[in-house]
C-alpha positions as CSV (number, residue, x, y, z in Angstrom):
1,M,27.4,6.8,-6.0
2,T,25.1,7.3,-3.0
3,L,21.6,5.9,-3.0
4,D,20.2,9.4,-3.9
5,D,22.6,9.5,-6.9
6,W,21.4,6.1,-8.0
7,L,17.7,7.1,-7.7
8,A,18.4,10.2,-9.8
9,H,20.1,8.0,-12.4
10,C,17.1,5.7,-12.5
11,E,14.8,8.7,-13.1
12,R,16.8,9.7,-16.1
13,L,17.4,6.3,-17.6
14,H,14.1,5.3,-19.4
15,P,11.8,7.7,-21.4
16,K,8.7,6.2,-19.9
17,T,7.6,6.2,-16.3
18,I,5.6,3.0,-16.9
19,D,6.4,0.5,-19.6
20,M,4.2,-2.6,-19.5
21,T,6.5,-5.4,-20.4
22,L,8.5,-8.1,-18.7
23,D,11.1,-9.0,-21.3
24,R,13.7,-6.4,-20.3
25,V,13.3,-7.1,-16.6
26,K,13.5,-10.9,-17.2
27,A,16.7,-10.5,-19.1
28,V,18.5,-8.4,-16.4
29,K,17.2,-10.7,-13.7
30,E,18.7,-13.7,-15.4
31,R,22.0,-11.9,-15.9
32,L,22.0,-11.1,-12.2
33,G,21.0,-14.6,-11.2
34,I,18.3,-13.4,-8.9
35,A,16.4,-16.3,-7.2
36,F,15.2,-17.1,-3.7
37,D,15.7,-20.4,-2.0
38,C,12.9,-19.9,0.6
39,P,9.1,-19.6,0.3
40,T,8.1,-16.5,-1.6
41,I,4.7,-14.7,-1.4
42,V,3.6,-12.1,-3.9
43,V,0.7,-9.7,-3.2
44,A,-1.3,-7.9,-5.8
45,G,-4.6,-6.0,-5.8
46,T,-6.1,-2.5,-6.0
47,N,-6.3,-1.7,-2.3
48,G,-5.2,-3.6,0.8
49,K,-1.8,-4.8,-0.6
50,G,0.3,-2.8,2.0
51,S,-1.9,-3.9,4.9
52,T,-1.7,-7.5,3.8
53,C,2.1,-7.4,3.4
54,A,2.4,-5.8,6.8
55,M,0.3,-8.5,8.5
56,L,2.2,-11.3,6.7
57,E,5.5,-9.9,7.9
58,A,4.3,-9.4,11.5
59,I,2.9,-12.9,11.9
60,A,6.0,-14.5,10.3
61,L,8.3,-12.5,12.6
62,H,6.5,-13.5,15.7
63,A,6.7,-17.1,14.4
64,G,10.4,-16.7,14.6
65,Y,11.2,-16.4,10.9
66,R,13.6,-14.0,9.3
67,V,11.5,-12.1,6.9
68,G,12.5,-10.1,3.8
69,L,9.8,-7.6,2.6
70,Y,9.6,-5.4,-0.5
71,I,6.7,-2.9,0.1
72,K,6.0,0.3,-1.8
73,P,5.8,3.2,-2.3
74,H,7.8,4.8,0.5
75,L,6.5,7.6,2.7
76,V,9.8,9.5,3.5
77,H,12.9,7.5,2.8
78,F,13.4,5.1,-0.2
79,Q,14.9,2.3,2.0
80,E,11.5,1.9,3.6
81,R,10.8,-0.2,0.6
82,C,13.2,-2.9,1.6
83,R,12.8,-4.5,5.1
84,V,14.8,-7.3,6.6
85,G,13.9,-8.7,10.0
86,G,11.2,-6.1,10.5
87,A,13.2,-3.0,9.9
88,P,14.3,-1.0,6.9
89,V,17.8,-1.7,5.5
90,S,20.3,1.0,5.4
91,A,20.7,3.2,2.3
92,E,24.4,2.3,2.1
93,S,23.6,-1.4,1.9
94,L,21.5,-0.9,-1.2
95,E,24.2,1.0,-3.2
96,P,26.2,-2.0,-4.4
97,H,23.1,-3.7,-5.6
98,F,22.2,-0.6,-7.8
99,A,25.6,-0.8,-9.1
100,A,25.2,-4.6,-10.0
101,V,22.0,-3.8,-11.8
102,E,23.7,-1.1,-13.8
103,A,26.6,-3.3,-14.7
104,A,24.2,-6.2,-15.7
105,R,21.7,-4.3,-17.8
106,G,24.2,-3.3,-20.6
107,D,22.2,-1.5,-23.3
108,I,18.8,-2.5,-21.8
109,T,16.9,0.5,-20.5
110,L,14.9,0.1,-17.3
111,T,12.2,2.3,-15.8
112,Y,12.7,3.7,-12.3
113,F,10.4,1.0,-10.9
114,E,12.1,-1.9,-12.8
115,F,15.5,-0.8,-11.8
116,T,14.8,-0.3,-8.2
117,T,12.8,-3.5,-8.0
118,L,15.8,-5.5,-9.3
119,A,18.1,-3.9,-6.9
120,I,15.9,-4.5,-3.9
121,M,15.4,-8.2,-5.0
122,R,19.2,-8.6,-5.2
123,R,19.6,-7.0,-1.8
124,L,17.1,-9.4,-0.3
125,Q,18.7,-12.4,-2.1
126,H,22.0,-11.7,-0.2
127,E,20.3,-12.1,3.2
128,P,19.7,-15.5,5.0
129,L,15.9,-15.4,4.9
130,D,13.1,-17.8,5.8
131,V,10.4,-16.1,3.8
132,V,10.2,-13.3,1.1
133,I,7.2,-11.1,0.7
134,L,7.0,-9.0,-2.5
135,E,4.2,-6.4,-3.1
136,V,3.2,-6.0,-6.8
137,G,3.0,-2.5,-8.1
138,L,0.7,-1.7,-11.0
139,G,-1.3,-4.6,-12.2
140,G,0.3,-8.0,-12.0
141,R,0.8,-9.8,-15.4
142,L,3.4,-7.3,-16.6
143,D,4.6,-5.9,-13.3
144,A,8.3,-6.2,-12.7
145,V,7.7,-8.3,-9.5
146,N,6.1,-11.0,-11.6
147,V,9.5,-12.2,-12.9
148,V,9.6,-14.2,-9.7
149,D,7.7,-17.5,-9.7
150,A,6.2,-17.2,-6.2
151,D,5.1,-20.1,-4.1
152,C,1.9,-18.4,-3.0
153,A,0.0,-15.5,-4.6
154,V,-2.4,-13.2,-2.7
155,I,-4.8,-11.0,-4.5
156,T,-6.7,-8.4,-2.4
157,S,-9.6,-6.1,-3.5
158,I,-10.0,-5.3,-7.1
159,D,-11.4,-2.0,-8.2
160,L,-11.0,0.7,-10.9
161,D,-7.5,2.3,-10.8
162,H,-4.9,2.8,-13.6
163,T,-7.6,2.0,-16.2
164,E,-5.4,3.5,-19.0
165,F,-3.0,0.5,-18.4
166,L,-5.1,-2.2,-16.9
167,G,-8.5,-1.9,-18.7
168,P,-11.8,-0.2,-18.2
169,D,-13.7,-2.6,-15.8
170,R,-13.1,-5.0,-12.9
171,E,-13.0,-8.0,-15.2
172,A,-10.2,-6.6,-17.3
173,I,-8.3,-5.4,-14.2
174,G,-8.9,-8.9,-12.6
175,R,-7.3,-10.5,-15.7
176,E,-4.2,-8.4,-15.2
177,K,-4.0,-9.2,-11.5
178,A,-4.4,-12.9,-12.3
179,G,-1.1,-12.8,-14.1
180,I,0.7,-13.5,-10.8
181,M,-0.9,-17.0,-10.6
182,R,1.2,-20.0,-11.2
183,A,0.1,-23.5,-12.3
184,G,-0.4,-25.9,-9.3
185,R,0.4,-23.3,-6.8
186,P,-1.9,-21.6,-4.2
187,V,-3.6,-18.3,-5.0
188,V,-5.6,-16.6,-2.2
189,V,-8.3,-14.1,-3.2
190,S,-9.5,-12.0,-0.3
191,D,-12.0,-9.8,-2.4
192,P,-15.5,-10.8,-1.2
193,M,-16.9,-10.2,-4.7
194,P,-14.1,-10.9,-7.1
195,P,-14.4,-10.5,-10.8
196,Q,-15.1,-13.8,-12.6
197,S,-11.8,-13.4,-14.6
198,L,-9.8,-14.4,-11.5
199,A,-11.5,-17.8,-11.2
200,A,-11.4,-18.3,-14.9
201,R,-7.7,-17.9,-15.1
202,A,-7.1,-20.0,-12.0
203,A,-9.0,-22.9,-13.7
204,E,-7.2,-22.3,-17.0
205,L,-3.8,-22.7,-15.3
206,G,-4.7,-25.3,-12.7
207,A,-3.8,-23.0,-9.8
208,D,-5.0,-23.9,-6.3
209,L,-7.6,-21.1,-5.9
210,R,-8.5,-20.3,-2.3
211,Q,-11.5,-17.9,-2.4
212,L,-13.0,-15.9,0.6
213,G,-16.4,-17.3,1.4
214,R,-15.7,-20.6,-0.2
215,D,-12.3,-21.9,1.1
216,F,-11.9,-19.6,4.1
217,T,-14.4,-17.5,6.1
218,F,-14.4,-15.1,9.1
219,S,-17.0,-13.7,11.5
220,G,-16.8,-11.5,14.6
221,D,-18.6,-9.4,17.2
222,R,-17.7,-6.2,18.9
223,T,-14.8,-7.7,20.8
224,Q,-13.2,-10.5,18.9
225,W,-13.2,-12.5,15.6
226,Q,-12.6,-16.0,14.3
227,W,-11.4,-17.5,11.0
228,A,-11.9,-20.9,9.5
229,G,-10.0,-22.3,6.5
230,R,-9.8,-25.6,4.8
231,D,-8.0,-27.3,7.7
232,K,-7.3,-24.7,10.3
233,R,-9.3,-22.5,12.6
234,F,-8.4,-19.6,14.8
235,S,-11.0,-18.2,17.3
236,G,-11.1,-15.6,20.1
237,M,-8.7,-13.3,18.3
238,A,-8.4,-9.6,19.0
239,Y,-8.9,-7.3,16.0
240,P,-5.9,-6.3,14.0
241,A,-4.0,-3.3,15.2
242,L,-4.4,-1.7,11.8
243,R,-7.6,0.4,11.8
244,G,-10.3,0.3,9.2
245,V,-13.4,-1.5,8.0
246,N,-11.5,-3.7,5.5
247,Q,-8.8,-5.1,7.7
248,L,-10.6,-8.3,8.5
249,L,-10.7,-9.1,4.8
250,N,-7.0,-8.5,4.5
251,A,-6.3,-10.4,7.7
252,S,-8.4,-13.4,6.4
253,G,-6.4,-13.5,3.2
254,V,-3.2,-13.5,5.2
255,L,-4.3,-16.5,7.3
256,A,-5.4,-18.3,4.1
257,A,-1.8,-17.8,2.7
258,F,-0.2,-19.2,5.8
259,E,-2.5,-22.2,5.7
260,A,-1.6,-22.7,2.1
261,L,2.2,-22.8,3.0
262,A,1.7,-24.6,6.4
263,D,4.0,-27.5,5.3
264,R,6.9,-25.1,4.6
265,L,6.1,-22.1,6.8
266,P,4.0,-23.3,9.9
267,V,2.8,-20.5,12.3
268,S,1.3,-21.0,15.7
269,A,-1.9,-19.5,17.0
270,Q,0.1,-17.3,19.4
271,A,2.2,-15.9,16.5
272,V,-1.0,-15.1,14.6
273,R,-2.5,-13.3,17.7
274,T,0.6,-11.4,18.6
275,G,1.4,-10.5,15.0
276,L,-2.0,-9.1,14.3
277,A,-2.1,-7.3,17.7
278,L,1.2,-5.6,17.1
279,V,1.3,-4.9,13.3
280,E,2.1,-1.4,12.2
281,L,1.8,0.4,8.8
282,P,2.2,4.2,8.8
283,G,-0.3,6.1,6.6
284,R,-3.1,3.6,6.6
285,F,-5.8,5.2,8.6
286,Q,-3.2,6.2,11.2
287,V,-4.8,8.3,13.9
288,L,-2.3,10.5,15.8
289,A,-3.1,11.1,19.5
290,G,-3.9,14.7,20.7
291,Q,-6.3,17.5,20.1
292,P,-7.2,18.1,17.4
293,A,-7.2,14.5,16.1
294,V,-5.0,13.9,13.1
295,V,-5.8,11.1,10.6
296,L,-3.2,10.1,7.9
297,D,-4.4,7.9,5.0
298,V,-3.0,7.1,1.6
299,A,-6.4,6.5,0.1
300,H,-6.1,7.7,-3.6
301,N,-8.9,6.1,-5.6
302,P,-12.7,6.1,-5.0
303,H,-12.8,2.6,-3.6
304,A,-10.2,3.3,-0.9
305,V,-11.7,6.7,-0.2
306,A,-15.1,5.2,0.3
307,A,-13.6,2.9,3.0
308,L,-11.8,5.9,4.5
309,A,-15.2,7.8,4.7
310,Q,-16.7,4.9,6.5
311,N,-13.8,4.8,8.9
312,L,-14.1,8.5,9.6
313,D,-17.8,8.2,10.1
314,Q,-17.2,5.5,12.8
315,M,-14.8,7.8,14.7
316,G,-17.5,9.7,16.6
317,Y,-18.5,13.4,16.5
318,F,-16.2,16.2,15.5
319,P,-17.5,19.7,15.0
320,R,-15.4,20.3,11.9
321,T,-13.1,18.3,9.7
322,H,-10.2,20.0,7.9
323,A,-8.8,18.0,4.9
324,V,-5.3,18.2,3.4
325,F,-5.5,16.7,0.0
326,G,-3.0,16.1,-2.9
327,A,-3.2,13.7,-5.7
328,M,-1.9,12.6,-9.1
329,A,-3.6,14.4,-12.0
330,D,-4.6,11.0,-13.7
331,K,-6.7,9.9,-10.7
332,D,-10.6,9.9,-10.7
333,L,-10.7,13.2,-8.8
334,A,-14.4,13.7,-9.1
335,G,-15.0,10.1,-7.8
336,I,-12.6,10.7,-4.9
337,L,-14.0,14.1,-3.9
338,A,-17.6,12.9,-4.2
339,R,-17.1,10.0,-1.7
340,I,-15.8,12.2,1.1
341,A,-17.0,15.7,0.4
342,P,-20.1,15.5,2.9
343,L,-17.6,14.9,5.7
344,V,-15.2,17.8,5.1
345,D,-15.8,21.4,6.3
346,H,-12.6,23.0,5.2
347,W,-10.4,21.9,2.2
348,H,-6.6,22.5,2.0
349,F,-5.5,21.5,-1.5
350,T,-1.7,21.1,-1.9
351,N,0.9,20.9,-4.6
352,L,3.0,17.7,-4.7
353,P,6.7,17.6,-5.8
354,L,6.4,15.7,-9.1
355,P,5.2,16.3,-12.6
356,R,2.4,13.8,-12.5
357,A,0.7,15.5,-9.7
358,A,-2.3,17.8,-10.0
359,T,-1.6,21.3,-8.8
360,A,-3.5,22.7,-5.8
361,E,-5.3,25.0,-8.1
362,Q,-6.4,22.1,-10.4
363,L,-7.7,20.2,-7.4
364,E,-9.7,23.2,-6.2
365,S,-11.2,23.7,-9.6
366,A,-12.1,20.1,-9.8
367,F,-13.8,20.3,-6.5
368,L,-15.7,23.5,-7.3
369,A,-16.7,22.3,-10.7
370,A,-18.2,19.1,-9.3
371,G,-20.9,21.0,-7.4
372,L,-20.8,18.3,-4.6
373,K,-23.0,18.1,-1.6
374,T,-21.0,19.6,1.2
375,P,-21.6,21.0,4.7
376,A,-22.8,24.6,5.0
377,G,-20.0,27.1,4.8
378,V,-17.4,24.8,3.3
379,T,-14.1,26.7,2.4
380,T,-11.2,25.9,0.1
381,T,-7.6,27.2,0.1
382,T,-4.5,26.1,-1.9
383,H,-1.0,25.5,-0.6
384,A,2.6,25.0,-1.9
385,S,3.3,21.8,0.0
386,P,1.5,19.2,2.3
387,L,3.3,20.7,5.3
388,D,2.2,24.2,4.5
389,A,-1.4,22.9,4.2
390,L,-1.1,21.1,7.5
391,H,0.2,24.3,9.2
392,A,-2.8,26.2,7.9
393,A,-5.3,23.5,9.0
394,A,-3.8,23.4,12.4
395,A,-4.0,27.1,12.8
396,E,-7.7,27.1,11.9
397,A,-8.6,24.0,14.0
398,T,-10.1,23.9,17.5
399,P,-9.1,21.2,20.0
400,A,-12.4,19.3,19.3
401,D,-11.8,19.3,15.5
402,R,-10.3,16.7,13.2
403,I,-7.6,17.1,10.6
404,L,-7.5,14.6,7.7
405,V,-4.4,14.2,5.5
406,F,-5.0,11.9,2.6
407,G,-4.4,11.2,-1.0
408,S,-1.1,10.3,-2.6
409,F,1.7,8.8,-0.7
410,Y,3.5,12.1,-1.4
411,T,0.8,13.9,0.6
412,V,1.1,11.8,3.7
413,G,4.9,11.6,3.3
414,G,5.0,15.3,2.9
415,V,3.8,15.9,6.5
416,L,6.2,13.2,7.9
417,Q,9.4,14.5,6.4
418,A,10.8,15.3,9.9
419,G,8.8,12.7,11.9
420,L,5.3,12.7,13.2
421,P,4.0,16.3,13.4
422,R,2.9,17.7,16.8
423,V,-0.4,19.5,16.2
424,T,-1.8,22.0,18.5
425,A,-5.2,23.7,17.9
426,G,-4.8,27.3,16.8
427,R,-1.1,27.0,16.0
428,P,0.9,25.8,13.0
429,A,2.1,22.1,13.3
430,E,5.5,21.6,14.8
431,Q,8.0,19.0,13.4
432,P,10.1,17.0,15.8
433,P,13.9,16.9,15.2
434,T,14.0,13.1,14.5
435,L,11.8,10.5,12.9
436,H,9.8,8.5,15.4
């Protein structure tokens, strides 16, 4: 079976997309004998997980370590989720590990996420690695990644998302994220205003809580920034290559994690500087060069979209902004649209290729029903796919305009199917023959 065959099998296997329990995953993990004999870091949070994982990976690579990374979801190809030595593994190398999970599970049903997580963990286990970084999916306490007892946990920003599974407020969601903590082990919290439930759980467990503002801090000016932890300091650093107003929060948590693991995973100041300067993560406030400017961002909840709006506001003046937007139907659409509507002149709502997604017409209806404050003359159109929407936006744009593609990973991934699009004002976007 090919990787595509296995992924199709995983989609059919379990009646629920999300099943909040660890018992089934633990049982199959034990049958497979999955364990890591190197330092392991798990990263949870509402926003900032991907950026944090990318910075952890980049610094560790430049420190000379062989790094295994599980990051999700993917933008175009599933194997983007499993990285070894800074690059995605091949699809073919994953196939025997899917077969091993299938053989080990017996009559246990696994969701798509649980099955694929176990297969990727087994793939990483079969590599000679110096450090493993695992991004938690939904929540923490009952997420499939939490079957691993990590040496260090990192919790990024906490905000409202997936409230039907995680709880109605930040305190409840914090309790779920706190499930990745382990007794006596470090847990780094990079949220500047964390819910009290995180500290309460750390105290209950006896975890080594390292909190931004208390155990580590950062400051900076227009050209450089500095960080101070319990025992280490880094000064005169260039800003991380990842754009955005929240990246110093994420970078600070990353440095706190390395400080916590310094006895097993030491990194030099040069590795920190080089790693942060060269880190890459597609789809996180990614600005494509050219005219019009094109911004790609996977912001898909109000908290992330508020940061996106602030980043857009700091880009400078653009006569018009054309937005390509697609999202899941269970998202806070009104909250998302309200945060960014004042910046958008022309909306291109798009369908996405999965049942959970809101249709383009539903998105347009939600926007019109909200009665939001918008620029004069705002227009809305609907499209069958993200690429169709980008074509239409490019055809309408002038060289001085800006095109924003945001929302679900499927929205950004949809315009990257054949690589970075070449956008020329007044013409549909062109797709290159290969992925850059």
